[in-house]
N, C-alpha and C positions, 0 to 999 in steps of 0.2 A: 628092570623086569617091574612090569604091572604088579599093584598089588591085587590081592586074593578077595575077594567078596567082603570076608570078615577083616581082612584090614582096610579096607576101605570103610565099612561101617565104622570100625573103630575110630578113625581118622575124623570122618567126619560127624561124627557124635564129639570128638575132642576138639575138633572146631566150634561145632555149635555151643558147647560148655563155655568156651572160652570168649566167645563173640556176648552170650548172654551174660558171664560178670564182667566182661567190660561196658556192657551198656548198663548194667545196674549202678556200674561206681559213676555214670554220669549224673551230672545234677539235672535231670530233667525229667522227672519226674513226680508223682501227688497229686493231691485232692486239686479241684476245680476251684479256685479262688479270685473273688471279683473285689475290684476297688470300692469305696462309694458309689461312683456313676455307674455301677452295673458294668464295667470292663475288664478284663483280664488282668490279672494282678502283674507288674512289670516285669518283677523277675522271671515269671513266667516266660513271658515273651522276649524277654532277653536268652533264657534257655534256649527257646525255641530258635532263636536267630541263630545262636550259638552253633547248635546239632542240627540241626534243620529239621528237629521234629520233640514233641513233648508227649511224655505219656500221663496222660489222665486218669489215676488211680481210684478204683470205686466209683466210676460214673456208672457203669451199668451193671445191675445186679445178678446172683447168680441163677435165680429164676429166669431172668431175661434173656440172660447166656445161655442157658439151655434151650429156650426158645430157638433162640438164632443157630446155634449149632443145627439141632431138629430142623430145623427149617433149610440150612443150606446142605445136612443128608437128604434131606428130601428132593432139594433141588438137583442133586449130582445124580441122585437114584433115577430120577425120573427124564434126565436128557436124553436126547434122542441117540439110536444108536450109532447114529453115523451122520454125517452132513446132511440136510434133505430128509432124515427119515421121520415119519411120523410116528413111530412108537418108540420105547424105550427098551433097554437090554430085557425085560421081561415082557414085552408085549402089549403094555397098556401104552394108551397114549399117552404122547412126551408131553411134557410141560412146556408150556410157550407157546405149540401149535398157534393158538388163537390170540398171539399177543401181537400188537400193533407193531413191536421190533423187535425182533430175535434176539432172546434172553443168551443164546450158547454163540460160542465162538471156537468152532475145532477146525484144528488146524494140526497141521505134521508136527512133530517135535523137532525143535530148531529150525523150521520153515522160517521164510522171512512173510511174516504176518502183514507187514505196511508195504508191500511191494515194489521195495525199490533202495536204492543205496543215497537217494537224495532226502529220504527222512530219518529221523534218529541219529543225525551227523553219521550216517551211513552203517554200512555192517562191521562190526566187530565182531569176527572168527575167530575160535580159539578150542583148541582138541578138550574136548573133555577125558577124563581119566575113563578107564576102562578097565572095571573089577574082572581078573579071571576067574573064570567058574572051573573050581576045582575037579569036574567032572570033564571040563573038554580036554582034547589032547595037545 
Protein backbone atom coordinates (compact mmCIF):
# COMPACT_ATOMS: atom_id res chain seq x y z
CA UNK A 1 0.00 0.00 0.00
CA UNK A 2 1.29 3.44 -0.90
CA UNK A 3 2.04 5.76 2.03
CA UNK A 4 -0.27 8.63 2.88
CA UNK A 5 0.96 12.16 2.28
CA UNK A 6 1.68 12.55 6.02
CA UNK A 7 3.57 9.23 6.17
CA UNK A 8 5.60 10.19 3.11
CA UNK A 9 6.45 13.59 4.64
CA UNK A 10 7.45 11.93 7.94
CA UNK A 11 9.65 9.36 6.19
CA UNK A 12 11.26 12.03 4.02
CA UNK A 13 11.98 14.23 7.04
CA UNK A 14 13.53 11.27 8.88
CA UNK A 15 15.62 10.40 5.82
CA UNK A 16 16.88 13.99 5.55
CA UNK A 17 17.69 14.19 9.28
CA UNK A 18 19.65 10.93 9.08
CA UNK A 19 21.56 12.23 6.05
CA UNK A 20 22.42 15.48 7.82
CA UNK A 21 23.60 13.61 10.91
CA UNK A 22 25.74 11.33 8.75
CA UNK A 23 27.20 14.29 6.85
CA UNK A 24 28.12 16.07 10.10
CA UNK A 25 30.08 13.00 11.23
CA UNK A 26 32.33 13.20 8.16
CA UNK A 27 35.70 14.88 8.64
CA UNK A 28 35.18 17.23 5.71
CA UNK A 29 34.14 20.59 7.08
CA UNK A 30 35.70 23.61 8.67
CA UNK A 31 37.09 27.05 7.95
CA UNK A 32 39.25 27.78 4.93
CA UNK A 33 42.90 27.29 5.91
CA UNK A 34 45.97 27.87 3.77
CA UNK A 35 49.60 26.82 4.04
CA UNK A 36 52.57 29.21 3.90
CA UNK A 37 52.44 29.20 0.08
CA UNK A 38 48.76 30.19 0.01
CA UNK A 39 47.50 26.73 -0.97
CA UNK A 40 44.73 24.86 0.79
CA UNK A 41 45.94 22.86 3.77
CA UNK A 42 46.68 19.23 2.79
CA UNK A 43 44.11 17.80 5.22
CA UNK A 44 41.36 19.78 3.46
CA UNK A 45 42.41 18.35 0.10
CA UNK A 46 42.63 14.84 1.54
CA UNK A 47 39.12 15.14 2.98
CA UNK A 48 37.85 16.44 -0.35
CA UNK A 49 39.32 13.51 -2.28
CA UNK A 50 38.05 11.01 0.29
CA UNK A 51 34.47 12.30 0.46
CA UNK A 52 34.04 14.09 -2.88
CA UNK A 53 33.28 17.46 -1.28
CA UNK A 54 34.38 19.76 1.51
CA UNK A 55 32.13 22.16 3.44
CA UNK A 56 33.86 25.48 4.08
CA UNK A 57 32.29 27.03 7.16
CA UNK A 58 32.21 30.75 7.83
CA UNK A 59 33.12 31.75 4.28
CA UNK A 60 29.87 33.58 3.58
CA UNK A 61 28.65 36.00 6.24
CA UNK A 62 25.04 36.31 7.35
CA UNK A 63 24.44 39.62 5.53
CA UNK A 64 25.85 38.25 2.27
CA UNK A 65 23.81 35.06 2.71
CA UNK A 66 20.62 37.11 3.15
CA UNK A 67 21.46 39.07 -0.02
CA UNK A 68 22.05 35.85 -1.98
CA UNK A 69 18.76 34.39 -0.74
CA UNK A 70 16.87 37.57 -1.64
CA UNK A 71 18.38 37.58 -5.13
CA UNK A 72 17.53 33.90 -5.65
CA UNK A 73 13.94 34.52 -4.47
CA UNK A 74 13.68 37.46 -6.87
CA UNK A 75 14.97 35.36 -9.79
CA UNK A 76 12.37 32.69 -9.08
CA UNK A 77 9.57 35.27 -8.72
CA UNK A 78 10.56 36.98 -11.98
CA UNK A 79 10.94 33.76 -14.02
CA UNK A 80 8.90 33.57 -17.23
CA UNK A 81 5.48 32.07 -16.68
CA UNK A 82 6.21 29.41 -19.35
CA UNK A 83 8.99 28.67 -21.84
CA UNK A 84 9.41 31.61 -24.22
CA UNK A 85 7.10 33.93 -22.24
CA UNK A 86 8.04 37.58 -21.84
CA UNK A 87 6.23 38.03 -18.52
CA UNK A 88 6.37 36.48 -15.06
CA UNK A 89 3.40 35.09 -13.11
CA UNK A 90 2.37 38.62 -12.07
CA UNK A 91 2.49 40.07 -15.58
CA UNK A 92 5.79 41.90 -15.08
CA UNK A 93 8.58 41.67 -17.66
CA UNK A 94 10.32 38.35 -17.03
CA UNK A 95 13.89 38.59 -15.81
CA UNK A 96 16.52 37.72 -18.37
CA UNK A 97 14.63 38.38 -21.59
CA UNK A 98 17.39 40.84 -22.61
CA UNK A 99 20.32 38.64 -21.49
CA UNK A 100 22.74 37.23 -24.07
CA UNK A 101 22.11 33.76 -22.66
CA UNK A 102 18.82 32.28 -21.41
CA UNK A 103 19.01 32.16 -17.58
CA UNK A 104 16.12 29.71 -17.17
CA UNK A 105 15.70 26.12 -18.30
CA UNK A 106 12.06 25.18 -18.04
CA UNK A 107 11.41 21.48 -18.59
CA UNK A 108 8.67 19.02 -17.75
CA UNK A 109 9.26 17.14 -14.48
CA UNK A 110 11.16 13.88 -15.00
CA UNK A 111 11.73 14.70 -18.67
CA UNK A 112 14.96 13.93 -20.51
CA UNK A 113 16.62 17.35 -20.45
CA UNK A 114 19.69 16.13 -22.34
CA UNK A 115 17.73 14.67 -25.22
CA UNK A 116 18.78 11.06 -25.42
CA UNK A 117 20.20 7.99 -23.84
CA UNK A 118 23.71 8.57 -25.18
CA UNK A 119 24.32 11.35 -22.66
CA UNK A 120 24.97 10.95 -18.93
CA UNK A 121 25.34 7.16 -19.29
CA UNK A 122 21.76 6.65 -20.46
CA UNK A 123 18.47 6.99 -18.69
CA UNK A 124 17.91 5.67 -15.19
CA UNK A 125 14.16 5.23 -14.75
CA UNK A 126 12.81 4.66 -11.29
CA UNK A 127 9.24 4.75 -10.08
CA UNK A 128 8.74 7.54 -7.59
CA UNK A 129 6.77 7.05 -4.38
CA UNK A 130 3.23 8.25 -4.91
CA UNK A 131 1.75 9.46 -1.60
CA UNK A 132 -1.93 8.72 -1.25
CA UNK A 133 -4.24 11.68 -1.08
CA UNK A 134 -6.43 11.10 1.96
CA UNK A 135 -9.41 12.55 0.08
CA UNK A 136 -9.11 10.40 -3.03
CA UNK A 137 -11.08 7.23 -3.45
